[in-house]
C-alpha positions in Angstrom: -64.5 34.7 -23.6 -67.1 32.3 -25.9 -67.9 35.2 -28.5 -64.4 35.4 -29.3 -62.4 33.6 -31.9 -64.2 33.3 -35.0 -62.3 36.7 -36.8 -59.5 36.3 -34.7 -58.5 32.5 -35.5 -60.4 31.9 -38.7 -57.5 30.1 -41.2 -55.1 30.3 -38.7 -54.9 25.8 -38.8 -55.8 23.6 -41.4 -57.2 20.6 -41.3 -56.5 17.9 -38.9 -56.7 14.4 -39.4 -59.8 13.9 -37.7 -61.7 15.6 -40.2 -62.3 12.4 -41.8 -63.3 13.7 -45.7 -63.5 10.2 -46.6 -65.6 8.3 -44.0 -69.1 9.4 -45.2 -70.2 9.6 -48.7 -72.8 12.8 -49.2 -76.1 12.7 -48.4 -78.5 11.9 -51.6 -81.2 14.7 -53.5 -83.6 12.3 -53.0 -82.4 12.3 -48.9 -82.6 15.8 -49.4 -86.0 15.6 -50.9 -87.1 13.6 -47.7 -85.9 16.4 -45.7 -87.7 18.9 -46.9 -90.8 17.4 -47.0 -90.4 17.2 -42.8 -89.6 21.1 -42.4 -90.5 22.4 -46.1 -88.5 23.2 -48.5 -87.1 27.1 -46.8 -86.2 25.3 -44.1 -83.3 23.5 -45.7 -80.1 24.2 -47.3 -77.1 23.1 -49.5 -75.8 26.1 -50.4 -72.2 26.0 -50.0 -71.6 29.8 -48.0 -74.6 28.1 -45.7 -72.6 24.8 -45.3 -69.4 26.6 -45.0 -71.0 29.0 -41.6 -72.9 25.7 -39.6 -69.4 23.8 -40.3 -66.8 25.9 -37.7 -67.4 27.6 -34.5 -64.9 29.9 -32.9 -62.5 27.9 -32.1 -59.3 26.6 -34.2 -60.5 23.3 -35.9 -61.8 23.2 -39.4 -63.3 21.0 -40.8 -65.6 19.5 -43.9 -68.7 21.9 -43.9 -72.2 19.4 -43.0 -74.1 18.3 -46.9 -76.9 20.0 -45.6 -78.4 22.6 -42.7 -82.3 22.5 -41.7 -83.8 24.5 -39.3 -86.6 22.6 -37.6 -90.1 25.0 -36.2 -90.7 22.2 -33.7 -89.7 19.3 -31.6 -92.1 16.5 -33.6 -89.9 18.2 -37.2 -86.8 17.7 -34.9 -88.0 14.1 -34.1 -88.7 13.3 -37.9 -85.2 14.3 -39.0 -83.5 12.4 -36.4 -85.4 9.6 -37.4 -84.6 9.5 -40.8 -81.3 10.4 -40.4 -80.9 7.5 -38.1 -83.1 5.3 -40.6 -79.9 6.0 -43.6 -76.7 5.8 -41.2 -76.8 9.9 -41.4 -74.7 11.8 -39.1 -76.3 14.9 -36.6 -74.3 17.9 -36.1 -76.2 19.9 -33.9 -76.4 24.2 -34.1 -77.3 26.4 -31.8 -75.7 30.3 -32.0 -72.3 28.8 -33.1 -69.9 29.8 -30.1 -68.2 26.7 -28.9 -64.6 26.9 -28.4 -63.5 23.3 -29.2 -65.1 22.4 -32.3 -68.1 21.4 -31.3 -70.0 21.8 -34.4 -67.0 20.3 -37.2 -68.8 17.8 -39.6 -65.9 15.7 -39.4 -68.1 12.9 -41.4 -70.3 15.4 -43.2 -74.0 15.0 -42.3 -77.4 16.9 -41.5 -76.4 19.9 -39.4 -79.4 20.8 -38.1 -79.8 24.2 -37.1 -82.2 24.8 -33.0 -82.7 28.9 -33.4 -85.5 29.2 -35.1 -87.0 27.2 -31.7 -87.1 30.4 -30.2 -89.6 30.0 -27.3 -89.8 30.3 -23.4 -92.4 28.2 -22.6 -93.5 28.4 -19.3 -91.6 30.7 -16.6 -92.5 30.1 -13.2 -91.5 32.7 -11.0 -93.1 31.2 -7.7 -91.1 27.7 -8.1 -87.9 29.8 -9.1 -87.7 27.6 -13.0 -88.4 28.2 -16.5 -88.9 26.3 -19.3 -87.0 27.4 -22.7 -86.4 26.5 -26.0 -83.1 26.3 -28.1 -83.0 29.5 -29.7 -83.6 31.4 -26.6 -80.4 32.9 -25.4 -79.1 33.5 -22.1 -79.2 38.0 -22.5 -82.8 37.2 -24.4 -83.8 35.1 -21.0 -82.5 38.0 -18.5 -84.2 40.9 -20.3 -88.0 38.8 -20.2 -87.4 38.0 -16.4 -86.3 41.9 -15.8 -89.3 42.8 -14.5 -90.0 39.6 -12.6 -86.9 40.3 -10.1 -85.3 36.7 -11.2 -82.7 35.9 -13.2 -80.1 32.8 -15.0 -76.7 34.1 -13.6 -74.5 31.8 -15.6 -72.5 34.3 -18.1 -69.6 32.5 -20.4 -69.2 35.9 -22.0 -71.0 35.1 -25.1 -75.1 35.3 -26.0 -75.3 31.8 -26.5 -77.9 29.5 -27.0 -79.1 28.0 -23.4 -79.5 24.9 -24.7 -75.7 25.4 -26.1 -74.8 26.2 -22.8 -76.3 23.1 -21.1 -75.0 20.7 -23.9 -71.3 22.0 -23.6 -71.4 22.6 -19.7 -70.6 26.1 -20.0 -70.1 28.2 -16.5 -68.3 31.7 -16.7 -68.0 34.6 -14.1 -70.9 34.1 -11.9 -70.2 30.2 -11.4 -68.1 30.7 -8.0 -71.5 31.9 -6.3 -73.8 30.7 -8.6 -72.5 27.9 -10.2 -72.2 26.2 -13.7 -75.1 24.8 -15.9 -74.7 21.4 -14.4 -76.1 23.0 -11.2 -78.8 25.1 -12.7 -80.4 22.9 -15.3 -83.0 21.1 -13.4 -84.7 19.1 -16.5 -83.7 18.5 -20.3 -86.1 17.7 -23.2 -83.9 15.3 -25.1 -84.8 14.2 -28.1 -82.3 10.4 -28.9 -80.3 9.4 -32.1 -83.3 7.8 -33.5 -86.1 10.1 -32.8 -87.9 9.2 -29.3 -88.3 12.3 -27.2 -86.7 11.7 -24.1 -87.2 14.1 -20.3 -85.0 13.7 -18.4 -86.0 13.9 -14.8 -89.8 12.7 -16.3 -91.5 15.4 -18.2 -92.8 18.5 -16.7 -91.0 18.2 -12.9 -88.5 20.3 -11.6 -86.6 19.6 -8.6 -85.2 21.3 -5.4 -83.6 24.1 -5.2 -80.2 24.6 -3.2 -81.4 27.6 -0.3 -78.2 29.3 -1.1 -80.2 30.5 -4.2 -83.0 32.1 -2.2 -80.8 33.5 0.4 -77.7 34.8 -1.4 -76.6 37.1 1.1 -75.9 34.5 3.7 -71.9 32.6 4.0 -72.3 29.4 2.6 -71.3 27.8 5.7 -74.6 29.1 7.1 -76.7 28.0 4.8 -75.2 24.6 3.6 -77.1 23.0 6.2 -80.4 24.1 5.6 -80.1 22.8 1.5 -82.4 19.9 2.3 -85.1 21.8 2.8 -87.9 21.6 0.0 -90.1 24.6 -1.1 -93.5 25.4 -2.3 -93.3 24.3 -5.9 -90.2 22.4 -5.8 -89.3 18.9 -5.0 -86.4 16.0 -3.9 -86.4 13.0 -5.9 -84.3 9.9 -5.7 -86.1 8.6 -8.1 -83.2 6.4 -10.4 -80.2 7.6 -12.4 -79.7 11.2 -13.0 -80.3 11.4 -17.1 -80.4 15.4 -16.5 -76.5 15.1 -15.3 -76.5 12.3 -18.2 -76.4 14.9 -21.1 -75.5 18.0 -19.2 -71.8 18.5 -20.7 -72.8 15.4 -23.2 -71.7 18.0 -26.7 -74.9 16.9 -28.8 -72.9 13.2 -28.5 -75.9 11.8 -26.9 -79.3 13.6 -28.9 -80.7 16.8 -29.6 -81.9 19.1 -26.4 -84.8 20.6 -27.6 -86.0 22.4 -24.3 -84.3 22.9 -21.0 -85.7 23.9 -17.6 -83.7 26.1 -15.6 -82.9 27.5 -12.2 -83.4 31.0 -11.6 -82.1 33.2 -8.7 -83.5 36.5 -6.9 -82.0 39.4 -8.3 -79.4 41.1 -5.3 -81.0 44.2 -4.0 -77.8 45.9 -4.3 -74.4 44.9 -6.6 -71.0 46.5 -5.7 -67.7 45.2 -8.0 -64.1 46.6 -7.0 -60.4 46.3 -8.4 -57.2 45.6 -6.5 -54.1 45.6 -7.7 -50.8 43.2 -6.0 -47.5 42.9 -6.5 -47.7 39.2 -7.9 -49.6 36.6 -8.7 -49.1 34.9 -6.3 -50.1 37.5 -3.7 -53.6 37.8 -5.9 -54.2 34.4 -6.3 -53.8 34.0 -2.5 -56.2 37.1 -1.7 -58.6 34.9 -3.9 -57.9 31.4 -1.9 -58.4 33.2 1.5 -61.2 35.3 0.9 -63.3 31.8 0.3 -61.6 30.1 2.9 -63.4 33.2 4.9 -66.8 32.3 3.6 -67.3 35.9 2.5 -70.0 34.9 -0.3 -68.3 36.7 -3.4 -70.4 37.1 -6.9 -67.6 37.0 -9.2 -63.6 37.0 -8.4 -61.7 37.5 -12.0 -57.9 37.3 -12.4 -56.1 39.5 -14.6 -52.7 39.7 -15.4 -50.2 42.8 -15.8 -50.1 41.8 -20.0 -54.0 41.9 -19.7 -54.3 45.3 -17.5 -52.1 46.9 -20.1 -54.1 45.7 -23.2 -57.5 46.6 -21.0 -56.5 50.3 -20.3 -55.8 51.0 -23.5 -58.8 49.1 -25.2 -60.7 50.1 -23.0 -60.0 53.3 -21.6 -59.4 52.0 -18.4 -57.1 53.7 -15.7 -55.9 51.0 -13.6 -52.6 49.5 -11.5 -50.4 48.0 -14.3 -50.3 44.6 -12.3 -51.5 41.3 -11.4 -55.6 42.8 -10.8 -58.4 41.4 -9.2 -62.0 42.3 -10.3 -64.3 41.5 -7.7 -68.2 41.8 -7.5 -70.7 41.2 -4.1 -74.9 40.5 -4.5 -76.4 41.5 -1.2 -78.3 43.4 1.1 -77.2 46.6 2.2 -76.2 45.3 5.8 -74.7 42.3 4.6 -72.7 44.0 1.4 -71.3 46.0 4.0 -69.6 43.0 6.1 -68.5 41.1 2.8 -66.8 44.1 1.5 -64.8 45.1 4.8 -63.9 41.3 5.1 -62.6 41.1 1.6 -60.6 44.8 1.5 -59.1 43.7 5.1 -57.9 40.2 3.8 -56.4 41.6 0.0 -54.8 44.5 1.9 -53.1 42.0 4.3 -51.8 40.2 1.1 -49.9 43.4 -0.2 -53.3 45.1 -2.3 -53.2 48.2 -3.5 -55.2 51.1 -5.3 -58.7 49.5 -4.0 -61.6 51.1 -5.7 -65.0 50.1 -4.8 -67.2 50.5 -8.2 -71.0 51.1 -6.5 -72.6 53.2 -9.8 -74.7 50.6 -12.0 -72.5 52.6 -15.2 -69.2 51.9 -13.7 -69.6 48.6 -13.1 -71.1 48.0 -16.4 -67.5 49.9 -17.7 -65.5 47.0 -15.2 -67.3 43.8 -16.5 -67.4 45.6 -20.3 -63.4 45.5 -19.9 -63.5 42.4 -18.7 -65.4 40.5 -21.3 -63.2 42.5 -23.6 -60.2 41.1 -22.6 -59.6 39.0 -25.2 -59.7 41.6 -28.0 -57.5 43.8 -26.2 -55.0 41.1 -26.0 -55.2 40.7 -29.4 -55.0 44.7 -30.1 -51.6 43.9 -28.7 -49.8 42.6 -31.8 -52.4 43.6 -34.9 -52.2 41.1 -37.2 -51.7 38.1 -34.6 -54.4 35.0 -34.5 -55.3 33.9 -30.6 -55.7 30.7 -28.7 -57.4 30.4 -25.0 -56.1 27.5 -22.7 -59.0 26.7 -20.4 -57.5 24.7 -17.4 -59.3 24.3 -13.7 -57.6 23.2 -10.4 -58.4 22.6 -6.6 -58.5 25.7 -5.6 -55.8 25.1 -2.3 -53.6 24.5 -5.7 -54.4 27.2 -7.5 -51.9 29.0 -6.3 -49.2 26.8 -7.7 -50.5 26.6 -10.7 -50.9 30.1 -12.0 -47.4 31.1 -11.1 -45.7 28.2 -12.4 -47.6 28.7 -15.6 -46.8 32.3 -15.6 -43.1 31.8 -15.6 -43.6 28.8 -17.9 -44.7 31.0 -20.9 -42.2 34.0 -19.9 -39.0 31.2 -20.6 -41.9 29.3 -24.0 -41.1 32.9 -25.6 -44.2 33.5 -26.5 -46.8 36.2 -26.2 -49.7 35.9 -24.2 -51.4 36.7 -21.0 -53.6 34.9 -18.0 -56.8 35.4 -17.3 -59.2 33.8 -15.5 -62.3 33.0 -13.0 -60.0 32.5 -10.2 -62.5 31.8 -7.8 -63.3 27.9 -8.7 -60.1 27.8 -10.0 -60.4 28.0 -13.3 -57.6 30.3 -15.6 -57.1 31.1 -19.5 -53.2 31.6 -20.9 -54.1 33.9 -24.4 -51.9 33.2 -26.4 -50.9 35.1 -29.5 -49.3 33.3 -32.5 -48.4 34.2 -36.2 -50.6 32.8 -38.3 -47.3 31.9 -40.9 -45.0 30.7 -38.3 -45.7 26.9 -38.3 -42.9 26.5 -35.6 -44.4 29.3 -33.0 -47.7 26.8 -34.0 -46.4 23.8 -32.3 -44.6 25.6 -29.8 -48.3 26.9 -28.5 -49.8 23.4 -28.9 -46.6 22.1 -26.9 -47.2 24.8 -23.9 -50.9 24.0 -24.0 -50.5 20.1 -23.7 -48.1 20.7 -21.0 -50.1 23.4 -19.0 -53.0 20.4 -19.1 -51.0 17.5 -17.4 -49.7 20.0 -15.1 -53.3 20.4 -14.1 -54.3 16.8 -14.1 -51.5 16.1 -11.9 -52.3 18.3 -9.4 -56.0 16.8 -9.5 -57.8 19.1 -11.6 -59.0 18.6 -15.2 -57.9 20.0 -18.8 -61.1 21.7 -19.3 -63.3 24.1 -17.2 -65.9 25.3 -19.2 -65.0 24.9 -22.7 -65.6 20.8 -22.9 -63.3 18.0 -25.1 -65.0 18.5 -28.6 -62.0 17.6 -31.0 -58.9 18.5 -29.3 -58.9 17.7 -25.8 -59.9 13.8 -26.5 -56.3 12.9 -25.3 -56.4 14.2 -21.9 -59.3 13.3 -21.5 -58.1 9.6 -21.5 -55.9 10.7 -19.2 -57.8 12.7 -17.2 -60.5 9.8 -17.0 -58.4 6.6 -16.8 -59.3 3.4 -19.6 -62.6 2.1 -17.2 -63.9 5.6 -17.3 -63.5 6.0 -20.9 -64.9 2.6 -21.6 -68.1 3.6 -19.6 -68.5 6.6 -21.2 -68.0 4.2 -25.2 -71.0 2.0 -23.6 -73.0 5.1 -22.7 -72.3 6.4 -26.2 -73.0 2.6 -28.1 -76.5 2.4 -25.5 -78.1 5.3 -26.6 -76.5 6.1 -30.4 -75.4 2.4 -31.5 -74.9 3.8 -34.7 -72.4 6.5 -33.6 -74.3 9.4 -35.6 -74.8 12.1 -33.1 -71.9 14.3 -33.4 -69.4 12.0 -33.8 -65.3 12.5 -33.7 -66.1 14.8 -30.4 -65.2 13.8 -26.8 -64.5 10.4 -27.8 
């Protein structure tokens, strides 16, 4: 979903109340000169067009731009910039590739945007230990290109070619999460510059810990491999040493520090890959199939849902020839023998739930076309009504409650009079409503916001979350309070105050 919103939503939503334009004075010329002394004059900009570019991500949120943008070249410069800002009370906003969806880079109080893309080195690859250390300027596609001849890959795929450190900061996931987990399961260590400039290694400098056995035998069903997950493999370590600081910073959205390197878990490339599509008579049947496949411990790598509106749009936009009906896109990874069994199980379950037009894509070109269509679903839906803008929800619920909420959401969408479609990473209970909006219709905008809040609260009532992968940012702070409760919010505020007592790291986000 991530690369999808900037052109489609720019200018759609006005400035919000949380964009506190008067709460922070602009930085002085002397302060800008001090920044130049740290990173070099060419790596500091106060140009209005540069600041405007760095004051927006791909979300609907629009605030004031930062007062200046800096491009550090190394971690020492990041540390010096942070210490300088801390000493002068200047807000700091981290910036990676700008592909976030919740306003995470908006400079609600002005301040300095720290663009980390010039730090773009792959620092260390340890193929025998299934891990790699990368800087913030390294993106997902860049890393996988680098790994091409190693027999390894990094599977977390949010759709955008996002910064890997930015993905850690937002707790990103995507289409492969059902098999390989999210960033929370795949980040082993972080190098973080704290707000006052101190350098933290969340798991200890140079350390990396136990990789679940599932990563080594991806073709083996979860229920078989789970008892083996406490095995220690060569070059990896278990740890029971203190608090899980890595977990604290993953998903912190830049509010606790600047991530300047991340150690990531790598996975073996699958021996064989197969993909398929199958159409269903109803949303209920498609989602029931998802639940049954997971309950049967079929180790599906991807299982994506597209409703009939999305399939019609994808047929037109991506030149597919699929049935216009609720549809699942599936992908399986493993050895040839294991794959044959997985495929047979999945097909039997789907047919039991009324599936039709079961089509297998075995060749790489066919699979690429299929997943390109899935990744382009946003553009395909926008093309249904040229001139309209888009907005995406992001709820996630326990798998057992997925059929209930998706069927109800489909009914609510029809009753609302809004134009939209439903797509989702249903293998982990996460789905999105993509809503089309006339930017000149304020009443329609209010209905969209009301629909999104209602859906978020329905997910919470089913013991789910208001955000599966996009994060809290600016727009979901009230829902976060409802989700974690008063004590949860107070605890988060205490952690924030301890690490960032002056409240300078990405202010206004999350809390």
